[in-house]
C-alpha positions in Angstrom: 0.0 0.0 0.0 1.6 3.2 -1.2 0.3 6.5 0.3 1.1 9.7 -1.4 0.1 13.2 -0.2 -0.7 16.0 -2.6 -0.9 19.7 -1.8 -3.2 22.1 -3.6 -1.2 24.9 -5.1 -4.0 26.6 -7.2 -7.6 26.2 -8.3 -8.4 25.0 -11.8 -6.5 22.8 -14.2 -2.8 22.4 -14.0 -0.9 24.4 -16.7 0.5 22.4 -19.5 4.3 22.4 -19.4 6.2 21.9 -22.6 9.7 20.5 -22.2 12.4 20.4 -24.8 12.5 17.4 -27.2 15.4 16.1 -25.1 13.1 15.1 -22.3 14.3 16.9 -19.1 15.9 20.2 -19.3 19.5 20.0 -20.5 21.7 21.2 -17.7 25.0 21.9 -19.4 25.7 24.3 -22.3 29.0 25.2 -23.8 30.5 28.7 -23.2 30.5 29.3 -26.9 29.5 32.9 -27.5 27.1 33.2 -30.4 24.6 35.7 -29.0 21.0 35.9 -30.0 18.0 38.0 -29.1 14.8 36.2 -28.1 11.5 37.5 -26.9 7.8 36.9 -26.3 5.0 39.0 -24.8 7.2 42.1 -24.2 10.0 40.1 -22.6 13.3 40.5 -24.6 16.6 38.9 -23.5 20.0 38.3 -25.0 21.3 34.8 -24.7 25.0 33.7 -25.2 23.9 30.8 -27.4 20.8 28.7 -28.5 21.5 26.1 -25.8 21.1 28.7 -23.1 17.8 29.9 -24.7 16.5 26.4 -24.7 17.5 25.9 -21.1 15.9 29.2 -20.1 12.6 28.3 -21.8 12.6 24.8 -20.2 13.6 25.8 -16.7 11.4 29.0 -16.6 8.5 27.3 -18.5 8.7 30.1 -21.1 8.5 30.1 -24.9 10.8 32.9 -26.0 11.5 32.8 -29.7 14.6 34.0 -31.6 14.1 37.5 -32.9 17.5 38.0 -34.4 21.1 36.7 -34.1 23.3 39.1 -32.1 22.6 41.0 -29.0 19.2 42.6 -28.5 19.0 46.3 -29.4 19.4 48.7 -26.6 16.1 50.0 -25.5 15.7 53.4 -23.8 13.7 53.0 -20.6 11.9 55.8 -18.8 11.1 54.4 -15.4 13.7 54.3 -12.7 13.3 50.6 -12.1 14.0 49.8 -15.7 17.1 51.9 -16.3 19.2 48.8 -17.2 20.1 48.3 -20.8 20.9 44.9 -22.3 24.6 44.2 -21.8 26.6 41.4 -23.5 28.7 39.1 -21.4 31.8 40.2 -23.3 34.7 40.7 -20.9 36.2 44.0 -22.0 37.1 45.3 -18.5 37.1 49.0 -17.6 38.4 50.6 -14.5 36.1 53.2 -12.8 36.5 55.5 -9.9 34.2 57.4 -7.4 34.6 58.7 -3.9 34.8 55.1 -2.6 37.7 54.2 -4.7 38.5 52.1 -7.8 36.3 49.3 -9.2 36.6 47.0 -12.2 33.6 46.2 -14.3 33.3 43.5 -17.0 32.5 46.1 -19.6 31.3 49.8 -19.9 27.7 48.8 -20.3 27.8 46.9 -17.0 29.3 50.0 -15.3 26.6 52.2 -16.7 23.8 49.9 -15.5 25.4 49.7 -12.1 25.5 53.5 -11.9 21.9 53.8 -13.0 20.4 51.2 -10.7 22.5 52.2 -7.7 22.4 56.0 -8.4 26.2 56.1 -8.4 28.5 58.2 -10.5 31.5 56.0 -11.2 33.5 57.3 -14.1 35.6 55.2 -16.4 39.3 56.1 -16.0 40.9 53.5 -18.2 40.3 50.3 -20.2 41.4 47.1 -18.5 41.2 46.0 -14.9 42.0 48.4 -12.1 45.4 47.9 -10.4 45.3 45.6 -7.4 46.0 47.3 -4.1 47.2 45.2 -1.3 45.3 45.9 1.9 45.7 45.0 5.5 42.7 42.9 6.7 42.0 45.4 9.4 41.1 47.9 6.6 38.4 45.6 5.2 34.8 46.7 5.6 33.5 44.5 8.4 29.9 45.8 8.4 27.8 46.1 5.3 24.1 47.1 5.1 21.5 44.4 4.5 20.1 46.4 1.6 19.5 43.9 -1.2 20.9 45.3 -4.4 22.4 42.1 -5.8 25.4 42.0 -8.1 26.7 39.0 -10.0 30.5 38.6 -9.9 33.2 36.2 -11.2 36.6 35.3 -9.9 38.8 32.5 -11.3 35.8 30.7 -12.9 33.7 31.0 -9.7 30.4 32.9 -10.2 28.6 34.2 -7.1 25.7 36.5 -6.3 26.5 39.1 -3.5 23.7 40.9 -1.7 25.3 44.3 -2.5 28.6 45.7 -3.7 29.8 46.3 -0.1 29.6 42.5 0.5 31.6 41.8 -2.6 34.3 44.3 -1.6 34.4 42.8 1.9 34.9 39.3 0.6 37.5 40.4 -1.9 39.4 42.3 0.9 39.1 39.7 3.7 39.7 36.6 1.6 42.1 38.2 -0.9 39.7 37.4 -3.7 39.4 39.1 -7.1 35.6 39.0 -7.7 34.6 41.4 -10.5 31.0 42.5 -11.3 29.8 40.9 -14.5 26.2 42.0 -14.2 23.8 43.8 -11.9 21.3 41.5 -10.2 21.4 37.9 -9.3 23.5 35.4 -11.3 20.3 33.7 -12.7 21.7 33.7 -16.3 24.6 31.5 -15.1 22.6 28.8 -13.3 22.8 26.3 -16.2 26.6 26.1 -16.2 
């Protein structure tokens, strides 16, 4: 006798879920960069390759279709919450500075998005990564606010979401890491690697 318990999650019929022809969602895509723009019902996203689009559709139960090959066109947004433009994942680092010091961004678009979302005014001072400054661990920020303004960062192949940029700087300083911001927001676009 096999007893199973079910929990009601909504009224009405269950939605039909379409999976890829491969059965379950494919979990590993190559890092090959052949960008494409896909969209449906007002949602537009740039994907690094077709495999990542298929995984996104499968995992998120979406049906985004390819609009064009290449990155999505930059769209001007009016509302404050939608100030981010679509950035590629190209790593063309820029060094920027503000009153808090130097910071390396994956590319200039990521820097501009960071400035817009966080109401910062970092200015690009050079192409390439910022010079590494050796710090004493006592100088590391020990207390960061709990304000949730996530950033996605990468260091030596490790990709991690930090709750805010202060937490990223603190980990870099205390653990002598070199995490660099690759996008503003959680690292959701990297979950299939």
